[in-house]
C-alpha positions as CSV (number, residue, x, y, z in Angstrom):
1,M,0.0,0.0,0.0
2,T,1.4,3.4,-1.0
3,S,1.4,6.4,1.3
4,K,-1.1,8.1,-1.0
5,Q,-3.5,5.2,-0.7
6,R,-3.0,5.1,3.1
7,A,-3.7,8.8,3.4
8,Y,-6.9,8.3,1.3
9,L,-8.1,5.5,3.6
10,K,-7.3,7.6,6.7
11,G,-9.5,10.3,5.3
12,L,-12.4,7.8,4.8
13,A,-11.8,6.4,8.3
14,M,-12.3,9.7,10.0
15,N,-16.0,9.5,9.2
16,I,-16.7,6.0,10.4
17,E,-17.5,4.8,13.9
18,P,-15.8,1.8,15.6
19,I,-17.9,-1.3,15.0
20,Y,-15.9,-3.7,17.3
21,Q,-14.4,-3.5,20.7
22,V,-11.5,-5.6,22.0
23,G,-12.1,-6.2,25.7
24,K,-10.5,-8.0,28.6
25,A,-10.5,-11.3,26.7
26,S,-8.4,-9.7,24.0
27,L,-8.4,-11.5,20.7
28,T,-10.8,-14.5,20.7
29,P,-11.5,-16.7,17.7
30,E,-15.1,-15.3,17.6
31,L,-13.8,-11.7,17.5
32,T,-11.4,-12.5,14.7
33,Q,-14.2,-14.2,12.7
34,G,-16.5,-11.2,13.2
35,L,-13.7,-8.8,12.0
36,E,-13.2,-11.1,9.0
37,E,-16.9,-10.8,8.1
38,A,-16.9,-7.1,8.7
39,L,-13.9,-6.6,6.4
40,E,-15.5,-8.6,3.6
41,S,-18.7,-6.5,3.8
42,R,-17.3,-3.1,4.5
43,E,-13.6,-3.2,3.5
44,L,-12.6,-0.4,5.9
45,I,-13.4,-0.9,9.7
46,K,-12.4,0.9,12.9
47,V,-11.9,-1.0,16.1
48,T,-11.6,0.2,19.7
49,V,-9.4,-1.4,22.4
50,L,-11.1,-1.0,25.7
51,K,-9.3,0.2,28.8
52,N,-9.7,-3.2,30.5
53,C,-7.6,-4.9,27.7
54,L,-4.0,-5.0,28.9
55,D,-2.6,-5.7,25.4
56,D,-1.0,-3.0,23.3
57,P,-3.3,-1.7,20.6
58,T,-0.5,-1.7,18.0
59,E,0.2,-5.3,18.7
60,I,-3.5,-6.2,18.5
61,A,-3.8,-4.4,15.2
62,R,-0.9,-6.3,13.7
63,T,-2.1,-9.6,15.0
64,V,-5.6,-9.0,13.6
65,A,-4.2,-7.8,10.3
66,E,-2.2,-11.0,10.0
67,R,-5.1,-13.3,10.9
68,T,-7.5,-11.6,8.6
69,H,-5.1,-10.9,5.7
70,S,-5.8,-7.2,5.9
71,E,-3.7,-4.1,6.3
72,V,-3.3,-1.7,9.3
73,V,-4.2,1.7,8.0
74,Q,-3.5,3.5,11.3
75,V,-3.4,3.2,15.0
76,I,-4.3,6.2,17.1
77,G,-4.4,5.8,20.9
78,K,-6.8,2.9,21.6
79,K,-8.3,2.8,18.1
80,F,-7.1,1.2,14.9
81,V,-8.3,1.0,11.3
82,L,-8.0,-2.0,9.1
83,Y,-8.5,-2.3,5.3
84,R,-9.0,-5.3,3.0
85,E,-10.4,-5.3,-0.5
86,S,-13.6,-7.3,-0.6
87,K,-13.7,-10.3,-3.0
88,T,-17.4,-9.9,-3.7
89,R,-18.5,-6.3,-2.7
90,K,-15.8,-3.9,-3.8
91,K,-16.8,-0.4,-2.6
92,I,-13.5,1.5,-2.1
93,E,-11.5,2.5,-5.2
94,L,-7.9,3.3,-4.0
95,P,-5.9,6.0,-5.8
96,K,-3.7,4.4,-8.5
97,E,0.0,4.1,-7.9
98,T,1.8,6.5,-10.3
99,L,5.3,6.0,-11.4
100,S,7.6,9.0,-11.5
101,K,9.6,9.7,-14.6
102,G,12.7,8.3,-13.0
103,N,11.1,4.9,-12.4
104,K,10.2,2.6,-15.3
């Protein structure tokens, strides 16, 4: 993912509300499955890590991204944003990667 695409997704993420919360139990198989389904239907999701969760939000975001084959767009405080292109319901069109004159 290019920095331009990441910036575009960050802009979209500003307007969405968190749809999942990671609590004291941290990452459960059920939570991972729910995030997987949400990514397939929405492509871009925001997740909140509650105060009673002792794990680091950055580590949780990385682990979830690995398990769901998605990308971490950003982590801010106790919230993180994930993106994965949907196989069946593509909604978000990322800016194309442009090559500069020096690259061929």
